[in-house]
C-alpha positions as CSV (number, residue, x, y, z in Angstrom):
1,M,-7.5,-19.0,-2.5
2,I,-7.0,-16.3,-5.1
3,D,-3.4,-15.2,-5.0
4,C,-3.1,-13.0,-8.2
5,Y,-3.1,-9.3,-7.4
6,A,-5.3,-8.3,-10.3
7,D,-7.8,-11.1,-9.6
8,I,-7.9,-10.2,-5.9
9,F,-8.8,-6.6,-6.5
10,D,-11.1,-7.2,-9.4
11,V,-13.2,-8.8,-6.7
12,R,-12.3,-6.8,-3.6
13,G,-11.5,-3.4,-5.1
14,H,-14.9,-1.9,-4.7
15,A,-15.1,-2.7,-1.0
16,Y,-11.6,-1.4,-0.5
17,H,-12.5,1.8,-2.2
18,L,-15.7,2.1,-0.1
19,A,-13.5,1.8,3.1
20,M,-11.2,4.6,1.8
21,T,-14.1,6.9,0.9
22,R,-16.1,6.2,4.0
23,Y,-13.1,6.8,6.3
24,P,-10.9,9.1,4.2
25,R,-8.8,10.3,7.2
26,A,-8.1,6.9,8.7
27,R,-4.7,6.4,7.2
28,D,-3.5,10.0,7.3
29,Q,-0.5,9.1,9.5
30,E,0.5,6.3,7.2
31,F,0.6,8.6,4.2
32,A,2.5,11.2,6.2
33,H,5.2,8.6,7.0
34,L,5.4,7.7,3.3
35,M,5.8,11.3,2.3
36,R,8.8,11.8,4.6
37,H,10.8,9.2,2.5
38,V,10.2,10.8,-0.9
39,D,12.5,13.5,-2.2
40,F,10.3,16.0,-4.0
41,R,13.1,18.3,-5.1
42,G,12.8,18.5,-8.9
43,C,10.1,15.8,-9.0
44,E,7.9,16.4,-12.0
45,V,6.6,12.9,-12.6
46,L,5.7,10.5,-9.7
47,V,4.5,6.9,-10.3
48,D,2.1,5.4,-7.8
49,A,2.2,1.6,-8.2
50,P,0.0,-0.2,-7.5
51,S,-2.3,2.8,-7.1
52,G,-5.7,1.3,-6.2
53,G,-8.3,4.0,-6.4
54,G,-5.8,6.9,-6.5
55,Y,-5.6,7.8,-2.7
56,L,-2.1,9.1,-2.8
57,R,-2.7,12.4,-4.7
58,R,-4.3,14.4,-1.9
59,H,-1.3,13.7,0.3
60,L,1.3,15.0,-2.2
61,P,2.8,18.5,-2.4
62,T,1.0,20.6,-4.9
63,E,4.2,21.2,-6.8
64,V,4.2,17.6,-8.1
65,P,2.6,18.3,-11.5
66,L,1.9,14.8,-12.7
67,V,1.1,11.6,-10.8
68,V,0.9,8.4,-12.9
69,A,-1.4,6.0,-11.2
70,L,-0.4,2.5,-12.3
71,E,-2.8,-0.3,-11.3
72,A,-3.0,-4.0,-12.3
73,S,-6.7,-4.4,-11.6
74,Y,-9.1,-2.8,-14.1
75,Q,-11.9,-2.8,-11.6
76,F,-9.9,-1.2,-8.8
77,C,-8.4,1.4,-11.1
78,H,-11.8,2.5,-12.4
79,C,-13.6,2.6,-9.1
80,G,-11.4,5.4,-7.8
81,Q,-11.0,9.1,-8.7
82,H,-7.8,10.2,-10.3
83,D,-8.8,13.8,-11.1
84,G,-8.0,13.4,-14.8
85,E,-4.4,12.4,-14.2
86,G,-2.6,9.5,-15.9
87,A,-4.3,6.3,-14.7
88,L,-2.9,3.2,-16.4
89,V,-4.0,-0.4,-16.1
90,S,-0.7,-2.2,-16.3
91,D,0.9,-5.5,-15.2
92,L,3.1,-4.9,-12.2
93,S,6.0,-6.9,-13.7
94,S,6.0,-4.9,-17.0
95,F,5.0,-1.3,-16.6
96,A,3.2,0.5,-19.5
97,L,5.8,3.3,-19.3
98,S,8.9,4.3,-21.2
99,D,12.5,4.3,-19.9
100,H,13.4,7.1,-17.6
101,A,9.8,8.3,-17.5
102,A,9.6,9.1,-13.8
103,D,11.5,11.1,-11.1
104,A,10.1,9.0,-8.2
105,L,8.1,5.9,-7.6
106,V,6.1,4.9,-4.5
107,S,4.5,1.7,-3.6
108,L,2.2,1.5,-0.6
109,A,0.9,-1.7,0.9
110,G,0.3,-3.6,-2.3
111,L,3.4,-5.6,-3.2
112,H,2.7,-8.3,-0.6
113,H,0.3,-9.8,-3.2
114,L,3.2,-10.4,-5.6
115,P,4.9,-13.8,-5.1
116,D,8.0,-12.5,-6.9
117,R,8.8,-8.8,-6.6
118,T,12.1,-8.9,-8.6
119,P,10.4,-8.0,-11.9
120,F,8.7,-5.1,-10.2
121,Y,12.0,-3.8,-8.9
122,R,13.6,-4.2,-12.3
123,E,10.8,-2.2,-13.9
124,A,11.2,0.5,-11.3
125,K,14.8,0.8,-12.1
126,R,14.0,1.0,-15.8
127,V,11.4,3.8,-15.6
128,L,13.3,5.9,-13.1
129,R,15.6,8.6,-14.3
130,P,19.2,8.5,-13.1
131,G,19.1,9.7,-9.5
132,G,15.3,8.9,-9.2
133,R,14.0,7.5,-6.0
134,I,11.7,4.5,-5.1
135,V,10.0,4.1,-1.7
136,V,8.4,0.8,-0.9
137,A,6.2,0.5,2.2
138,D,4.6,-2.7,3.2
139,V,4.1,-5.1,6.1
140,L,7.2,-6.6,7.6
141,K,7.5,-10.4,7.8
142,G,7.0,-11.5,11.4
143,S,5.4,-8.3,12.6
144,A,2.1,-7.9,14.4
145,A,0.5,-6.7,11.2
146,D,1.7,-9.9,9.5
147,S,0.0,-11.9,12.3
148,F,-3.3,-10.0,11.9
149,L,-3.4,-10.3,8.1
150,N,-2.1,-13.8,7.6
151,G,-3.8,-15.1,10.7
152,F,-7.2,-13.5,11.6
153,V,-7.9,-12.0,8.2
154,N,-6.9,-15.1,6.3
155,E,-9.3,-17.2,8.5
156,S,-12.1,-14.6,8.2
157,N,-12.0,-13.8,4.5
158,S,-13.5,-16.4,2.2
159,M,-10.9,-15.5,-0.4
160,G,-8.1,-16.0,2.1
161,H,-5.1,-13.7,2.8
162,R,-1.6,-15.1,2.5
163,G,0.6,-12.0,2.1
164,I,4.3,-12.4,1.1
165,F,5.7,-9.7,3.3
166,L,8.9,-7.7,3.1
167,D,12.2,-9.1,4.5
168,D,15.9,-8.9,3.7
169,G,15.2,-10.7,0.4
170,D,13.6,-7.5,-0.9
171,I,16.8,-5.5,-0.2
172,R,18.8,-8.1,-2.1
173,A,16.3,-8.1,-5.0
174,M,16.4,-4.3,-5.2
175,E,20.2,-4.3,-5.3
176,D,20.3,-7.1,-7.9
177,S,18.0,-5.1,-10.0
178,G,20.4,-2.1,-10.1
179,L,18.9,0.0,-7.4
180,R,20.9,1.4,-4.5
181,V,19.2,0.8,-1.1
182,L,19.6,3.9,1.1
183,R,17.7,2.7,4.2
184,A,15.2,0.2,5.6
185,E,13.1,1.3,8.6
186,H,10.2,-0.3,10.4
187,E,7.9,2.5,11.5
188,T,4.8,2.4,13.8
189,Y,1.9,4.8,13.8
190,H,-1.9,4.7,14.0
191,W,-5.0,4.4,11.9
192,C,-7.5,6.8,13.4
193,F,-11.3,6.5,13.9
194,D,-14.1,8.0,16.0
195,T,-15.3,4.7,17.3
196,R,-14.4,1.0,17.5
197,Y,-17.3,0.2,15.2
198,E,-15.8,2.5,12.5
199,M,-12.4,0.9,13.0
200,A,-13.9,-2.6,12.5
201,D,-16.0,-1.5,9.6
202,F,-13.0,0.0,7.8
203,C,-11.0,-3.3,8.3
204,K,-14.1,-5.4,7.3
205,L,-14.3,-3.5,4.0
206,R,-10.7,-3.0,3.2
207,F,-9.6,-6.6,3.9
208,G,-12.7,-8.3,2.6
209,I,-13.6,-9.9,6.0
210,D,-16.9,-11.7,5.4
211,R,-16.7,-14.4,8.1
212,A,-16.7,-12.2,11.2
213,D,-18.9,-9.5,12.6
214,H,-17.7,-6.1,13.8
215,A,-17.3,-7.1,17.4
216,A,-15.1,-10.1,16.5
217,I,-13.0,-7.9,14.2
218,A,-12.5,-5.3,16.9
219,S,-11.5,-8.0,19.3
220,A,-9.0,-9.5,16.9
221,I,-7.5,-6.1,16.2
222,D,-6.9,-5.6,19.9
223,D,-5.4,-9.1,20.3
224,H,-3.0,-8.9,17.3
225,V,-1.9,-5.2,16.9
226,G,-3.5,-3.3,19.8
227,I,-6.0,-0.4,20.2
228,V,-5.5,2.9,22.1
229,D,-8.6,4.6,23.4
230,A,-7.8,8.3,23.1
231,E,-9.8,11.4,24.2
232,D,-10.7,12.2,20.6
233,G,-11.3,8.7,19.2
234,V,-9.9,5.2,18.7
235,L,-6.3,4.6,17.5
236,M,-5.5,1.3,15.8
237,N,-1.8,0.4,16.0
238,W,-0.2,-0.4,12.7
239,S,3.3,-0.6,11.2
240,L,5.1,-0.9,7.9
241,Q,8.6,-1.5,6.7
242,F,9.8,1.5,4.6
243,I,12.6,0.7,2.1
244,T,14.1,3.7,0.2
245,A,16.4,3.3,-2.8
246,D,17.6,5.3,-5.8
247,R,18.7,4.6,-9.3
């Protein structure tokens, strides 16, 4: 099993990016939930870490002038489109940024690949200006999403998937790093598709599932997290823990 973030996405980054470009609206609700936790007042520099292929930018208000896309995987960073903005390949435990360089930092669904997140939180505190905000959104330990990823996906991905998901230890690690935790909330929403096949295809690509076909993937999604058949498409249940803190 490969368990280093950079190594994982040097291999899987292209397929992940294909999922995001083939189904660009699938995670709109997820990004909308994330945006509600960010305070954009006076925000001139926002850091997205890890940034993957740079999917956050189109969901941000136009008044945010600079987004620094910080990504540990060279392959993942360079398969995306960052519209000429600051894309940095950088270790997630030692950011290639100066002190107080950012007004806000967001981290969406990537930190579960870090066995120890304390260095990440320390770096976040270092690069945020006084009063700056960090929002971390990732799978909650013990949730249905945990069961799907560390159960079905782990068994159906030849690289394995053993995410180290968010729990109360992250709140303690943030506070020990000098951040002030404002709230922690578990939020549910949907990933949206036209058909069940598209839903399964998105998950196959995004999670590197190479040991199960589309029908088996759709069945596992229904078993673990649930599917809603709506009039205008197929809704896949999903949830993340959102932790908001400031410096």
